[in-house]
C-alpha positions in Angstrom: 121.6 154.7 -147.0 119.4 151.6 -147.1 115.9 151.3 -145.7 114.5 148.0 -144.4 111.2 147.1 -142.8 111.1 146.0 -139.2 108.3 145.4 -136.7 107.4 146.9 -133.4 104.8 145.4 -131.1 102.4 147.8 -129.4 100.4 146.6 -126.4 97.3 148.6 -125.6 95.8 147.6 -122.3 93.2 148.6 -119.7 94.7 149.1 -116.2 91.8 148.3 -113.9 93.8 149.7 -110.9 93.6 153.3 -112.2 90.8 153.0 -114.8 93.0 154.0 -117.7 93.8 152.7 -121.1 97.6 152.7 -121.6 100.1 151.7 -124.3 103.6 150.3 -124.4 105.9 149.4 -127.3 108.3 146.4 -127.6 110.8 145.1 -130.0 109.8 141.4 -129.9 106.4 139.6 -129.8 107.6 137.5 -126.8 108.2 140.7 -124.7 104.9 142.1 -125.7 103.0 138.9 -124.8 104.8 138.6 -121.5 103.8 142.2 -120.6 100.2 141.8 -121.8 99.9 138.6 -119.7 101.2 140.4 -116.6 98.7 143.2 -117.0 95.6 141.0 -117.3 95.2 140.3 -113.6 91.4 140.8 -113.2 88.2 140.1 -115.1 88.0 143.8 -116.1 91.5 143.9 -117.5 92.3 143.3 -121.2 95.2 143.7 -123.6 95.6 143.9 -127.4 98.9 143.4 -129.2 99.4 145.0 -132.6 102.3 144.3 -134.9 103.3 147.6 -136.5 105.7 147.7 -139.5 108.3 150.5 -139.2 111.1 151.6 -141.5 114.6 151.5 -140.2 117.3 153.4 -142.1 120.7 151.8 -142.2 123.8 153.8 -143.1 126.3 151.9 -145.2 129.8 152.0 -143.7 
């Protein structure tokens, strides 16, 4: 088994419609940025994207 380092992109954002802070995870920065942009619709809204390293195990065939 081989371990390699990959990245996830976590978007934490404030949903002004319901007054809650929420979080979503994405495999690519592009998807995360698109999501964050869509959720910043008002002056009260905000979003933060964090790049998080994760280990992925690969099983040799």
